[in-house]
N, C-alpha and C positions, 0 to 999 in steps of 0.2 A: 101683314100682321098689324095689329092695332097699335103697337108701340112705335111704328115707323121703321122698324128693321125690315130689310128685304128678306123675304122667304127664299130659300135656295134649294132647288131641286136639280141635282146634277143630271139626272136622266132626261129632263126636258130641255135643258140648255145646251149640253155638250154630248158628243159621242163619248161613251164611258172610257174609251182608251185613248182619247185625244190628249194632246199636250195641254190644251186649255182646261180640260177637266182635271188633270193632275195639278195644274197650277192653282185652280180654284180650291182643290182639296187641301193643298199646302197652305193657301191663304186662310182657310178656315182653321186648320190645325195651328197655325201661328197665332191667329186671333184667340183660340182657346188657351194656348200657352200664355199669351199676354194677359188674358182675363184671369186665369188661374193663378199666375205667379205674381201679378202686381196688384191684385185686388185682395189678396190674403196676407195678413200681417205675419203669419207663421213662415211664409216664404222668405221674408227678410232674414230670419234666423238661419234657414237652410242655405241661403246664398252666402251669408257671413261664414258659416261653418265650412262650406265648400271652398271659399277663398283661403281660409286658414289651413285647411287640409292640403290644398294645392301649394301654398307657400311653404308649408312644412315639408312636403314631399320634395320640393326643389332644394330646400336647405339641407335635407338629409340625403340627397342624391339617391332617391329610390330607383330601383331597377325597373325595367319595362314591365315585368309581370306584376310588380307592386302597383305601378301606375295604372295598369289595367284593372286591377281589383278596386283601387280607390275611385277611378272614374265610373266603374260599374256601380259601386256603392252610392256615389253621388247621384248618378242617373236614376237608380231605382228609388231612392228616397224622394227625389223630385217627382218621379212618376206616381209614387204612392200619394204624395201630397196633392198632385193634380187630380187624381181619382177621388180623393177625399173632398176636394173643392167642387168637383162635379156632383158628387152626392149631396153636398150642402146646397148647391144651386138648385138641383132638382127638387130637393125637399122643400125649399122655400117656394117653389112654383106649385107644389102639390097642395100645401096647406100652410097658412100662417098660424093656425091654432095648434095648441099642444097635442101631440099624437105620440102615443107610446111606441108605435111601430117606427115612426120617423126617428124618434129619439134613439131607438135601438140601432137603426141603420146608420145614423150619424156616429154613434159610439163605436160600432164595428169598423166603420171606415177610418175613424181616428185611431182605433187600436191597430189597424194595419200600418198606419204611418209610424206609430210607436214601435211596433215590432221591427219594421224595416230600419228605422233609425237606430234602435239598439243593436241590431245585427251589424249595421254599418260602423257603429262606434266600436264594437268588439273587433271587427276586422281592422279598423284603424289602430286600435291598441296593439293587436298582434303585429302589425307592420311597424308602428312608430316606437313602441316602448323599448324593444331591444336596441334600436338605433340610438335612442336618447340615453339609455343606460350605458351604451358603448362610449358615448361622449363623456359621461361622468366618471366612469370607472376605467 
């Protein structure tokens, strides 16, 4: 590649079912997670909210099934944000110029994050509000 990054083709370097191929795939996935989560400012908000949710779940002694829902919500919001980041990175590589189709794709990807975040917040309210009201009343 022209920018100095190593091009990686699993099929030429490793047998596709080898341990080395799987480790290489995980290395790329971890690199993607790192790039997506630490190069985007919105991920800081998602991490902060996740820490608050986990702390509140500990304080309110959530049951196992509640923990499962909360962790699922956190994971899906992070996944949606990573996919949004991937669309943003791809759009920057396609064109630096304004393009209505790229704008629409970016807005749709952002909308997916919004929908998932609102759904997660609603689930959080369903779990936490009755517990918090029980402490007050």
